[in-house]
N, C-alpha and C positions, 0 to 999 in steps of 0.2 A: 795169214794172221800174223800180224806182229803184236809186240808186246810195248808198253812203256818201258824204256829202259832204265827207271829210276825204280822200278820195283821188280821183287821177284816173280817167278812164273807161276803163281797161286792157284791160276786155271788148270795146271796139270799138277800139281801138288797133291801127293797121296796123303793123306793122314790117316792114324793109328787107328784099328779097324772099330774099336768102342767108341770113340769118338764120332768116326765117320756115320755107324749105323746109329748113334742118338741123334745126329745133325740130318739124317738122311730121315728119320721118324719124324723129324720136324717139318721137314718138308710134305711128307705124306699128309700130317694130321692137317696142315693149315690148306691145302688143296681136296680134302677128301669130301666135304660136303658140296664143295662145286662140283666135283667129278660126279656124284652120284644122283645129283640132283636131276639134271638133264633125264636119266633112263626113269626117274618118278615121275616126272612129267608128263613124256612123251608117253609111257607105259600107262599111266593114269588118263591120258586122253585118248588112249586109242583102246581102252577099256580092255586091257591085259589082265590075265587072271594072275594073283600074287606069286606064283612060283615060276610065269613068265618074266613077271621084273626082276624077281631075285635073278634070274640067268641075266637079263640085261645089264644087273650091276656085276657081278664076277664077271662076265664078260668084258664089261667096260674098263674094272681094274686092270684086268689082264693085259688089254691095249692100252693103257696109261703106261703100265709099265714096260711094253714091249717099244711104243714109240717114245718115252722118253730117254730109255737107252739108246735108241738110234740117235735121237738128236742130242745127248751128251757125250755120249762116248763114239759116236760115230762109226760109217764102214767105208774106208777107203776114200775116195775124192766124191762119192757118190751121194751118199747121206751124212748128215749131223753137222750141226752150226759148232759143236764141241766147247760150250759154255754151260753153264750150271743153268740148263732149263727142264722146267718138268712141263710135260705135256697132258692138256685135259680136255673133255668134249667142249666144244665151242659152245655157245649158247645162242647163237646168232642163227642157226639152221633151226628151233625148236619151231616154231609156227609153219616153214614150209614140212618139214617131216611130218608134223601131226596132220597135215593138209594131205600129204601124198598116204598116208600110213591109212587114213579115214578114207580112201577112194577104193571102192569094191572092187575094181578093175584092178589095182595095183597091191594095196594091203602091204604086208612086212617085205615080202618077195619083192615088189617094185621098188620099195624104200631102198632096199638095200642095193639092189641094182643101180637105183639112182646114184647113190651114194658112193658106190666102187667106179662108175662111168665119171663122175666127177672127178674124184682122186686122180685117176690116169688124165684127165684131161688137164688136172693142175699139174702135174709131173712135167707136161707137155709145154705148157706155156711157161714154166719157170725161166726159159732165156728171155722171154718177150718182157716179162716180169723185171727182171734184172736189167734189161734196157733201160728200162722207166723210172730205173733209181735215182736219175738229174732232177726228175719232178719232186723229190723229197728232202729239200734243204732244213737246216735247222729249224726254220720258220712253221713248215709243213709239218716236221718230226715232234718239236717241241710240242706245238699246239696239239696234234693229235694224243701224243702222251697224256698230257693234261687232260684233255676231255676226256680219254678213257679212264684215267684215275679217278676224275671227278663222278663220272657215270656210275663208277664200280661203288660209290659211297651208298648208293641205292640199294645195294645188295647188302652191303655189310650191317647197313642200319636195320632191314628188315630181318636178318639174322639176329641180330642184339634185340630185337623188339619179339623174338619168340620163333620165328621163322615162319614161311608162306602157310598159312591155313589156319594159323592157332587160334582158337577161339578168343582167348583172354590176352592176346596181342598186345604187346605195349605195359603187361603189368609188370609190379617194380621188382618182382623175382628175376623175370627176364631182364630188364635193364641193369637193374642192380648187379647180377652175376657177371653181364657184359662188362661193368663198368671195375668192377673188383679182378676181372680178368687183364683188362687194361692197365689199371694200378699196379699190378704185381708184375708186369712185366716192363713198364716204366721204374720199378724197384731195384729190378734184377739189373736191367740195362744202366742205369745209374751208378749202383754201388757194386757192381761184379763186372769183373775184367775177365780176359782169357776165353777159357771155354764155359765156364757157367754165365760169363755176357753174352756170348755167341747164341746159346739156348735159351733166352728171353724167351721167347713166344711159346716156346715148349714148356716153359714153369710155369708163364702166365697159363696155358691153357692146361695144365694138368691141376692148378688152385683151384680153377674155373670149375671143374670137373667134380673134385673133389668137394667142393662147393654144393655143386648140384646133386650130389647124391647124398650128402647129409641131409639137403632138404628132401630129399625121396623124388626126385625128379628122374632120375635114370632107372631104365628097366632094360633087364638083360633078357627078360621073358623070352622064349624060343629057343634060347642058345644051346639046351640041352636036346632039341630036335635038329639042330644043324649037323650035317655028316663033316666026317673031321677032314676028307678030301672029296674033292669033286672037280672031274676036268671040265673044260671047257672046249667047245667042240665049235668047228665053223661049219657054217650055215647051217644053224640048229633051228631055225627057223623057217628052212626051204631056200631052193638054190634061188640066186636071185633073177631078177626079171628087167630086164632094160628098156626103158621108155624115154625117147628124147627130149619129149619137154621137162619130163621129171629130172633128168639128167641135165639139163641146160639151168634147171631152179638150183639144184644142187651143186653146179659149180658155181653159182655167184656167191653160194654161202662158202665154198672154198677158197674164194677171191677174196672174201672179205676177212676169213682167217690168215690169210698170207699178208693183206694190209697190215692188220692188227701185229702179226709177227714183225714186220718192217721195224715198226714204232719200238716195239718192246726188244729188238736184238740193237736198236741204239741205244736205248738206255741201258741194256746189258753192257754194250762198248764201253760207256761212260764207267760203271761200277766196276767192271773188270780192270779197266784201265787197258783194253784192248783196239787196234785201228781194223777194223773189219773190211776186208777184203770184197769184191763182186762176188768170190768164189766162194766167200764164207755164206753169206747172204743164198746164192744157190743151193749150195748141201743144206742148210737151214729150211728154206721153204719148200724144196723138194720132199724133205721130211715132213712138211706138213702137211702136204699133198698125199705123201705114201701113209701118211696116219688115217685119212678118208678112205684109201684102199682096204688097209689093214682091219681099221673099224667095220666096213661093209663085209667083208670075209666073215671076221668072228661075230656080226650080227649087233654092232653096236653101231655110233656116228662119228661124224669126223671130229680132228682132233685139234689142237692149237697150242699156242706158247701161254704159260697160265700166268699172268700178272701177278697174282697173289706171290707168287713163288720167286718172281723176279723181284718184289718187293722186298721178300723176306734176306734175299741174298744183300740186297743193300742194308738192310738193318743189322744182320750180324756181321757184314763184312768176310762172311767165311764165302771164299770165289771158287773152291775147288770142284770141277765138274764132278769129280768122281764119287763126291757127296749125294750128286743126283743120280749117278747111275746106281750106287745103293738103295736110294729111295725107288727106284724102279724095282730094285730088287724084292723089295718089300711088296710095293705092290702086288706084284706078280706073284708073293706068295700069300697076300690078302684075295687073289683070286682064287688060287688052288687049294687055301685051307680057309671054308669059309666061318669057321667059330673063330679066327681071329678079327675077320672084316667085320662080324656080328658086332664083336666088341668095341671095335674103335667106330662104327656105325651108332651105336649108341651114346655118342659123344653130342649133347645137344647143340642146336645151330646158335641158341643164344652165348654159348659159351665160345663158340668160334666166333660171333659178331665185334668180342672185346678186339681180338687179335686181328682181325680184318679190316678193322677200322685204320688200324697202325701201317698195313700192308698195301691196302690201296693207297693209301695216303701216299706213299713213297713211290708208287707210281707216277703220281702226278707231281711229287716233288722231282723228278725223275725229269719229266717236260719240262717244269719250269727252269731248272738246272740246265738245259738244252738251249731255252731263249734265251740265257743267258749270251748266247752268242750272237744274238742276234739285233741288230743294228736300231733300236727305237727310237735313239734320240733325235738322228740323222735323216731317217727314213719314216716319217709318220703312216705310212701307208702301211707298213707293218701291224701297227694299232690295228686299223680296220681290218687285216687278216686275220690277227689272234680274235678279236672281239667279235666279229660275226661268225666264224667258224665253230668258236667255243659254244655260242649260243646255236647255232643249227645243231650243233650233234648234241646238245641235251636235249632236244625237242622228244625223241622218244621216251627218256627219263620223265619228263616234267608234265607230258600229255600224250600217253601210250596211244589216245584215241584220235589224235593231230590228223594222222593221213590213212583215217578210216575209211574214206571214199575212193580211195587209190587204186587201181586194178590191182587183183591179189597176187599176179606175178611179180609185184614190186614190193612184196611184202619183206622177203630178206632182206632189202638196200633201205628201205623205210624205217624198219626197225631197229638198224644198228645205229648207232649214234656215231661210231667210230669212223666208220664209212662214210656218213653225212659230214663228220668235221674233215676227212682226207678229201672228201671232194670239192666241198667248199675250200679249204686253205688252199689244195692245188690251182684251182681256177683262179682264184684271189689272187694268187703269188703269180701266176702267170699274166693276169692283167694289169697288177701294178707293178711288178718287177720284171717282167718278160723271162723269157727264156734263156737258159745257160747250159748246155748239153753236157757241159765240162762237170757240171754237178758240185754241189758243196757238202761235203760228207760231214756229219757231225764230229766224225773220229779224227777228222782232219785239223780240227780246233785244239792245239797243245792244251790250251786253257781248261780245256773239258777233259783232257787225259790227264790231268794231275791228280794225285792220290785223293781219294774219295773221304769224307768224312764218317768214321764208322765203329762200331764196337771194336776192341781189336781182335785180331783175326787168329782162330785156329792155327798153332804150329805144328807140326809134328814131333 
C-alpha cells in the first residue's frame, strides 16, 4: 500500500490518547444503531425471548469490536486492510437468516452453521474475487458507491422520522430533533477547526440527546437490573449444524458484503490518499469473510465495512486507523459491561437520523467523485451505464415487493440494491466498453488522489 507523496502518513498516525478516545467514541455512536438493528429484527422475527435477544446484541458488539480491530489494525500478511474501517452486521442477510432460523429442521444451530460455512467458503474464494478486480473500473465503482449512498438515505430518513415500528412516525418532535442534530453539526463544522471541528458529529449527537432528554423521550429503565460484567460465550445457542443449501444461501450473502466492501475500499483510498494494491484488497476481503466465521462462532451474523463510518472519515478528515482500533476496544467494552451498552442504546433513532443524512450522503458523494474520472463527454455509453445501473440498484428501496414472485433462494440477490447495481454496471460496461484485464483502478488516477477537502485534521 503506497501513499500520496504530498501528504504525511495520516493513516498510521497515532494521536493523543484523549483525542483518540473521543474520536473513537464518535465512530461507535454513529454505527451503534445499525449494529444492533439486525439482532433486534432477526431475534424478533424468530420469536426469541428478550434475554436471548440481549445475548445476541452483546455478542454482536463483541464481534463488531473484534472484526473492526482485525480490519483496522491487521494481522501479518493475512488479515486487515489497515485503513480506518469499522465493521458491523450486514443488512443483506436479514431475509435468508430469518428463513433459515424459522426452519424447524435448522433453527439457530443451522443458521450459525450456515454462517460459519459461508465465511470459510468466502475466505477460500478471495483469490478469485481479486482476479476479477478488473471488472471494477471507475464507471462501475463510482456507480456502485453512488447507488449505495442514495439507497442508504432510506435508512436515515426512517431514523429521522422516529425509527422502525414507531406508532407516531413522522411526528414533529422526531423530525425537529433530527433537524436540530443536523443544524448543530453544520454549525460546529462551519465555525470550529481542529479537534472541535473533527467531532462535529459527536457534538450534534450530544446536543440531540440532551434535547430528547429534556422532552422526556429518553428512558434508562432497566439500567439497574443490568449486570456490571457479562462474558460472551461461543456457541451459546448450541453447536452449529451444517447443511449445504443453507450454507450456499449465506455464501451469496458473504459475496454481497465483499462486493459492497470493494466499492467502500475504493472510496477510502480517495479519502485517505492511498493507492491500494491487490494484496490490500485481499486482506480486506479476507477479513470480511472471517467476520462471518467469527460471527457464527459467537452466534451473531456476517459482518461488512460500515458505510456511515467511512462517511464520517470523509466528514472529519481524521484518517488515522488507530482511531478505529480504539473504537473497536470501546465496542468490546460495551459487550463486556452491559450497563455501558444500555446507556448508549438509549440514544433514540431520530437523534441518529440527523447525523446519518450527512454520513450516507458522503458515501454517495464519494461515488460521484470517482465518476469524475469517467469520460462522459466522448463516450456517451457511460451515461447509459450510470443511468440504468442507478435505477436498477434503487428497485429494492423504491418497491420492496417488485421481485415478490421470484424464487426464495434469489432473495439475497434481489433484495440487495448494491449487488443489482454492480451486476448491471459490470454487464453494461462489458457490453459497451469491452474487457480490459489490465484494469483501471480508481486509485491509479492522480486527480483522485489529490488532497480531499475536509475539516482540519487532528494532529498529534
